[in-house]
C-alpha positions in Angstrom: 48.2 -92.4 13.2 49.6 -90.8 16.5 49.0 -92.8 19.6 46.4 -91.9 22.2 49.1 -91.0 24.7 50.8 -88.6 22.4 47.4 -86.9 21.6 46.6 -86.5 25.3 50.1 -85.1 25.9 49.7 -82.5 23.2 46.3 -81.5 24.4 47.6 -81.0 27.9 50.4 -78.9 26.7 47.9 -76.7 24.7 45.6 -76.2 27.7 48.5 -75.3 29.9 49.7 -72.7 27.3 46.3 -71.2 27.0 46.0 -70.9 30.7 49.4 -69.2 30.8 48.4 -66.7 28.0 45.1 -65.9 29.8 46.9 -65.3 33.0 49.4 -63.0 31.3 46.6 -61.0 29.5 44.8 -60.6 32.8 48.0 -59.2 34.4 48.6 -56.9 31.4 45.1 -55.6 31.5 45.4 -54.9 35.2 48.7 -53.1 34.7 47.2 -51.2 31.8 44.3 -49.9 33.9 46.8 -48.7 36.4 49.2 -47.1 34.0 47.2 -46.1 30.9 44.7 -43.1 31.3 41.1 -43.9 30.7 40.8 -41.5 27.7 43.7 -43.3 25.9 42.1 -46.6 26.6 38.8 -45.4 25.0 40.7 -44.2 21.9 42.5 -47.6 21.6 39.2 -49.5 22.0 37.4 -47.2 19.6 40.1 -47.7 17.0 39.9 -51.4 17.4 36.1 -51.1 17.1 36.4 -49.2 13.8 38.9 -51.7 12.5 36.7 -54.6 13.4 33.6 -52.8 12.2 31.8 -52.9 15.5 28.3 -51.5 14.8 27.5 -50.9 18.4 30.0 -48.1 18.7 28.4 -46.0 15.9 25.5 -43.6 16.0 23.6 -42.3 12.9 21.4 -39.2 12.8 18.8 -39.2 10.0 18.0 -35.7 8.8 14.9 -35.7 6.5 14.5 -33.0 3.9 11.0 -32.1 5.0 9.4 -32.0 8.5 5.7 -32.5 7.6 4.8 -29.6 5.3 7.8 -27.5 6.2 11.4 -27.9 5.0 13.8 -29.2 7.6 16.2 -26.3 8.2 19.0 -28.6 9.4 18.8 -30.5 6.0 18.9 -27.2 4.1 21.8 -25.9 6.2 23.7 -29.2 5.9 23.4 -29.2 2.1 24.8 -25.7 1.9 27.6 -26.6 4.3 28.6 -29.7 2.5 29.2 -27.8 -0.7 32.5 -26.6 0.9 33.5 -30.1 2.1 33.5 -32.0 -1.1 36.8 -33.9 -1.5 38.4 -35.6 -4.5 37.3 -39.0 -3.1 33.7 -38.2 -4.1 32.9 -39.8 -7.5 29.5 -38.4 -8.3 28.2 -34.8 -7.9 25.0 -33.0 -8.8 25.7 -29.7 -10.7 23.2 -27.0 -11.6 23.0 -23.3 -12.3 19.9 -21.1 -12.5 19.7 -18.2 -15.1 21.7 -15.1 -14.2 23.7 -16.9 -11.5 27.4 -16.7 -11.8 28.4 -19.7 -9.7 27.6 -23.4 -10.1 25.6 -25.1 -7.5 27.5 -28.4 -6.6 26.0 -30.9 -4.2 26.6 -34.5 -3.4 24.7 -37.2 -5.3 22.7 -39.9 -3.6 24.8 -42.6 -2.2 27.9 -40.5 -2.0 29.8 -39.9 1.3 31.7 -36.9 2.7 34.0 -37.4 5.6 35.4 -34.6 7.8 36.9 -34.1 11.2 35.6 -31.6 13.7 37.5 -31.0 16.9 39.0 -34.5 16.8 35.7 -36.1 15.9 35.4 -38.1 12.7 32.0 -37.6 11.0 30.6 -39.2 7.9 27.8 -37.6 5.8 25.8 -39.6 3.2 22.9 -38.5 1.0 20.1 -41.1 0.9 17.2 -41.0 -1.6 14.1 -43.2 -1.6 11.5 -43.1 -4.4 8.0 -43.3 -3.0 5.3 -45.5 -4.5 3.2 -44.0 -7.4 0.5 -41.6 -6.1 -3.1 -42.5 -6.8 -3.8 -39.4 -8.9 -0.8 -40.1 -11.1 2.1 -37.8 -11.9 5.8 -38.2 -11.1 6.9 -40.5 -8.3 8.0 -38.2 -5.4 11.5 -38.6 -4.0 12.1 -38.6 -0.3 15.6 -37.4 0.5 17.6 -37.4 3.8 21.1 -36.9 5.0 22.7 -39.5 7.4 25.4 -38.3 9.8 27.4 -41.1 11.4 29.9 -40.8 14.3 30.9 -42.6 17.5 28.1 -42.8 20.1 30.2 -41.2 22.8 30.4 -38.0 20.8 26.6 -37.6 20.6 26.4 -34.7 23.0 29.2 -32.7 21.3 27.7 -33.3 17.9 24.3 -32.0 19.0 25.5 -29.1 21.1 28.5 -27.9 19.0 28.8 -29.4 15.6 25.3 -29.1 14.2 24.9 -25.4 15.5 28.3 -24.8 13.8 26.9 -26.2 10.5 23.8 -24.0 10.7 25.9 -20.9 11.4 28.3 -21.6 8.6 25.4 -22.2 6.1 23.8 -18.9 7.1 27.1 -17.1 6.3 27.4 -18.9 2.9 23.7 -18.1 2.0 24.2 -14.5 2.8 27.3 -14.3 0.6 25.5 -16.0 -2.3 21.9 -14.9 -1.7 19.5 -15.2 -4.6 16.0 -14.0 -4.1 13.4 -16.8 -4.9 9.9 -16.5 -6.2 7.8 -19.4 -4.7 4.5 -20.5 -6.4 1.9 -23.2 -5.5 2.7 -26.7 -6.8 6.1 -28.3 -6.6 6.9 -29.8 -10.0 9.5 -32.2 -8.5 8.2 -33.2 -5.1 4.6 -34.1 -5.5 2.3 -34.2 -2.5 4.3 -36.6 -0.4 7.5 -35.2 1.3 8.2 -32.8 -1.5 6.5 -29.7 -0.1 3.7 -27.6 -1.6 5.8 -24.8 -3.1 7.9 -24.7 -6.3 10.4 -21.9 -6.8 12.4 -20.1 -9.4 14.9 -17.2 -9.2 13.3 -13.8 -9.0 14.9 -12.0 -11.9 12.7 -8.9 -11.6 15.0 -5.9 -12.0 12.9 -3.4 -10.1 14.6 -1.4 -7.4 13.7 1.7 -5.3 16.0 3.7 -7.5 14.1 2.8 -10.7 10.6 2.9 -9.1 8.4 5.8 -10.4 6.6 6.7 -7.2 6.4 9.8 -5.0 9.8 10.6 -3.5 8.5 11.2 0.1 6.4 8.0 0.0 9.4 6.1 -1.2 11.6 7.4 1.5 9.0 6.7 4.2 8.7 3.1 3.0 12.4 2.5 3.0 12.7 3.8 6.6 9.8 1.6 7.7 11.4 -1.5 6.2 14.8 -0.7 7.8 13.2 -0.2 11.1 11.3 -3.5 10.8 14.2 -5.7 10.1 16.4 -4.4 13.0 13.7 -4.7 15.7 13.7 -8.4 16.6 14.3 -7.7 20.3 11.7 -4.9 20.3 8.9 -7.1 18.9 9.8 -9.8 21.5 9.8 -7.3 24.3 6.4 -5.8 23.5 4.8 -9.2 22.9 4.1 -8.8 19.2 4.7 -11.2 16.3 7.7 -10.1 14.2 5.7 -9.3 11.0 4.6 -6.3 9.1 1.6 -5.7 6.8 1.4 -3.5 3.8 -1.7 -2.7 1.7 -0.9 -1.4 -1.8 -4.0 0.2 -3.5 -4.5 2.3 -6.5 -5.5 2.1 -10.2 -4.1 -0.6 -12.5 -0.7 0.3 -14.0 0.6 2.4 -11.1 3.4 0.0 -10.1 2.1 -2.2 -7.3 3.8 -5.4 -8.5 7.1 -3.5 -9.3 7.0 -2.1 -5.7 6.8 -5.7 -4.3 9.8 -6.8 -6.4 11.7 -3.7 -5.3 11.0 -4.5 -1.6 12.2 -8.1 -2.1 15.4 -7.0 -3.9 16.1 -4.4 -1.2 15.7 -6.8 1.8 16.9 -9.9 0.0 13.6 -11.6 1.1 12.0 -14.4 -0.9 8.5 -13.9 -2.3 5.6 -16.4 -1.9 2.9 -15.7 -4.4 -0.3 -17.0 -2.8 -3.2 -17.5 -5.3 -6.4 -17.8 -3.2 -8.5 -19.1 -6.1 -6.6 -22.5 -5.9 -7.6 -23.0 -2.2 -10.8 -24.5 -0.9 -10.6 -24.5 2.9 -9.0 -22.8 5.8 -6.9 -25.9 6.8 -5.3 -25.9 3.3 -4.6 -22.2 3.7 -2.9 -22.8 7.1 -0.8 -25.7 5.8 0.6 -23.6 3.0 1.4 -20.6 5.2 3.2 -22.6 7.9 5.4 -24.1 5.2 6.8 -20.6 4.2 10.2 -19.6 5.4 11.3 -16.7 7.6 12.6 -13.6 6.0 10.0 -13.7 3.3 7.2 -11.6 1.7 3.8 -13.3 1.4 1.8 -11.7 -1.4 -1.9 -11.9 -2.2 -2.6 -9.8 -5.3 -6.0 -8.4 -6.1 -7.4 -9.5 -2.8 -10.8 -8.0 -3.6 -11.4 -10.2 -6.7 -9.1 -13.2 -6.3 -11.8 -15.2 -4.5 -15.0 -14.7 -2.5 -14.2 -14.8 1.2 -17.1 -15.9 3.3 -18.0 -13.2 5.8 -17.3 -13.8 9.5 -20.9 -13.0 10.4 -22.3 -15.6 8.0 -24.1 -18.4 9.7 -22.6 -21.9 10.0 -25.4 -23.4 8.0 -24.5 -21.1 5.1 -22.9 -23.7 2.8 -20.8 -22.3 -0.1 -18.7 -23.9 -2.7 -15.6 -22.8 -0.8 -14.9 -22.8 2.9 -12.0 -20.3 2.7 -13.2 -17.6 5.0 -12.2 -14.1 5.9 -11.8 -15.3 9.5 -9.2 -17.8 8.3 -7.3 -15.1 6.6 -7.4 -12.8 9.6 -6.3 -15.6 11.9 -3.1 -15.9 9.9 -2.5 -12.2 9.6 -3.2 -11.3 13.2 -4.3 -14.4 15.1 -2.6 -17.4 16.7 -1.2 -18.7 13.4 0.6 -15.4 12.8 3.2 -16.5 15.3 4.3 -19.5 13.1 7.3 -17.7 11.7 9.5 -14.6 12.1 10.5 -11.6 10.1 7.7 -11.9 7.6 6.0 -9.2 5.5 2.5 -9.6 4.3 1.4 -7.6 1.2 -2.1 -7.3 -0.1 -2.9 -5.4 -3.3 -6.2 -4.1 -4.6 -7.5 -1.7 -7.2 -10.5 -0.9 -5.0 -9.7 -0.4 -1.3 -13.4 0.5 -0.5 -14.4 -3.1 -1.4 -12.3 -4.6 1.4 -13.7 -5.6 4.8 -12.7 -2.9 7.4 -11.5 -5.7 9.7 -8.8 -6.5 7.2 -7.5 -2.9 7.1 -7.0 -2.0 10.7 -3.5 -1.4 12.2 -1.9 -4.7 13.3 -3.1 -6.3 10.1 -2.3 -3.9 7.4 0.1 -1.6 9.2 0.9 0.8 6.3 -1.5 1.7 3.5 0.4 2.8 0.4 -1.6 4.6 -2.3 0.0 4.0 -5.7 -1.3 7.1 -7.5 -1.1 8.4 -11.1 2.2 9.5 -12.4 3.7 12.7 -10.9 6.4 15.0 -12.3 9.0 13.3 -10.1 7.8 9.9 -11.4 8.1 11.0 -15.0 11.7 12.2 -14.4 12.6 8.8 -13.0 11.1 7.0 -16.0 12.8 9.3 -18.4 16.1 8.5 -16.7 15.4 4.8 -16.8 14.2 4.5 -20.4 16.1 7.3 -22.2 19.0 8.0 -19.9 18.3 11.8 -19.7 17.8 13.9 -16.5 16.9 17.1 -18.3 15.4 18.1 -21.6 13.8 21.2 -23.2 10.4 19.3 -23.2 10.4 18.5 -19.5 8.7 21.6 -18.4 5.8 21.1 -20.8 5.5 17.4 -20.0 5.4 18.1 -16.3 2.6 20.7 -16.8 0.6 18.3 -18.9 1.0 15.5 -16.3 -0.6 17.7 -13.6 -3.6 18.3 -15.9 -4.4 14.6 -16.7 -4.6 11.3 -14.8 -2.0 9.0 -16.5 -0.4 5.9 -15.1 3.4 5.3 -15.0 2.7 2.2 -17.2 1.2 4.5 -19.9 4.2 6.9 -19.7 6.7 4.0 -19.9 4.9 2.6 -23.0 5.3 5.9 -24.8 9.0 6.3 -23.8 9.7 2.8 -25.2 8.6 3.7 -28.7 12.0 5.3 -29.6 15.5 5.2 -28.3 16.0 8.8 -29.3 15.0 11.2 -26.5 13.7 13.9 -28.8 11.4 11.5 -30.7 10.2 9.7 -27.6 9.4 12.9 -25.6 7.7 14.6 -28.5 5.5 11.5 -28.9 4.8 11.7 -25.1 3.7 15.3 -25.5 1.3 14.4 -28.3 0.0 11.5 -26.2 -0.7 13.7 -23.2 -2.4 16.4 -25.3 -4.6 13.8 -26.9 -5.5 12.3 -23.6 -6.4 15.7 -22.2 -8.6 16.4 -25.2 -10.3 13.0 -24.9 -11.0 13.6 -21.2 -12.4 17.0 -22.0 -14.6 15.6 -24.7 -15.8 12.8 -22.5 -16.4 15.4 -19.7 -18.5 17.6 -21.9 -20.4 14.6 -23.2 -21.0 13.5 -19.6 -22.2 16.9 -18.6 -24.6 17.1 -21.5 -25.8 13.6 -20.7 -26.3 14.6 -17.0 -28.2 17.7 -18.0 -30.3 15.7 -20.4 -31.0 13.2 -17.7 -31.8 15.9 -15.2 -34.2 17.6 -17.8 -35.9 14.2 -18.4 -36.3 13.7 -14.7 -37.9 17.1 -14.3 -40.3 16.4 -17.2 -41.2 12.9 -15.8 -41.7 14.4 -12.4 -44.1 17.1 -13.8 -46.0 14.4 -15.7 -46.4 12.4 -12.5 -47.6 15.4 -10.6 -50.1 16.3 -13.3 -51.4 12.7 -13.4 -51.9 12.7 -9.6 -53.7 16.1 -9.8 -56.1 14.6 -12.4 -56.7 11.6 -10.2 -57.3 13.8 -7.2 -59.6 16.0 -9.1 -61.8 13.1 -10.3 -61.9 11.8 -6.7 -62.9 15.2 -5.5 -65.8 15.2 -7.8 -66.8 11.8 -6.7 -66.6 12.6 -3.1 -68.4 15.9 -3.4 -71.4 14.1 -4.9 -71.9 12.1 -1.8 -70.6 14.4 1.0 -72.7 17.2 2.7 -71.7 20.7 1.8 -70.7 21.3 5.4 -67.7 18.8 5.0 -66.3 20.2 1.8 -62.6 21.2 1.8 -59.8 22.2 -0.6 -58.2 19.2 -2.3 -54.9 21.0 -3.0 -54.3 21.8 0.7 -55.1 18.2 1.9 -53.9 16.0 -0.9 -52.4 13.6 1.7 -55.9 13.0 3.1 -57.3 12.0 -0.2 -54.3 9.9 -1.2 
């Protein structure tokens, strides 16, 4: 065992050495402050902090997938952007591809990290996924996803002002290059009601275009010009104080191409479609929540508005309780009220077979700005269909078919069905001629039968009217006899001239 004196001597030597080191470090620190720039000092200290894992030097931004009912645009943009930043260090990826898409969609899997450097700033992305508790009504457990972006605290301002706007801009460019039009429908099969959004979606594979659409040429050209004018007038709408939206009413008989026109508009503009089924809604608040969750640059479609649901009239009293509280006022408020400003560059399309059944308040300019009548097939429409289905632009039967089309009301759907019956132009067109002649004969027969029926009805009405008049005369005559028995002769008068007095 060492003696007490040796222990005390060693301790004294250690204390003296520690004091000397402390003094030297203090002097070095003082010299460093004088000689080393502050920025270099920060880099050295941040490097030491990273090596030591100092949590106080790090900042993490949490970007949730959904912001209430609407999808978080920063999350969507970040996912698209990160597709271009996946490195070999990532061990798990999510890969998918929709029908008719050429490229694979590759995104990072939950728990994986992506590290990149932006203007000297090191940033770390991580996908986090949390499974919510089972919903009371059952069904799949919804998944709440978020992206976490970590960096040094001192770079917060630059990340918010430069990096995230850069991510959004790059994602928009990537989306435009790989744009696939989506068809959204009510009910997200993967998200449930919590954090998953109300809309599910699939790719819109409808092949309809303005080139293949069998509608009047002048009307088609006017519509294309109207759409082009709408999408380039962002500043104009802002300057005049109007919401950047446009309303189209498509009306006409069934089979005239209203749905095909909507698909052609979406394919032309590269706008997503939201198919809104009113029969599944029960109140105005539910209607508003769905509409504010739709994206910009989209077409909101309500088909067969006259029969999809019964909208309570705005003049109905508040005590008028109905099974549904979805009102016409709620619909108008979205189309042209305060809620119409919740989104930009939107197109609202209503379709109906009976325009006369709609409330006039729904049809005025500012709500339905352009009314498009989808009429029966015209000669120009027939030529378009013949080119689409048979690949012919001229044929010996064209003149006769065009003449027959002007004599009968036939829809483009009926024409298309006849042209599909054969791949040979001669056979298909001859069959169409027979179909049109038969339809004309049928209409003529129905017209004659209707005329005979109307004449018979008119003749029966005349006979019934004569019987009524004769009955009244008999009654009047009997009353005249009764009255004449009791009245003095000086008050006698003609019954026929004063029938109203006696009746």
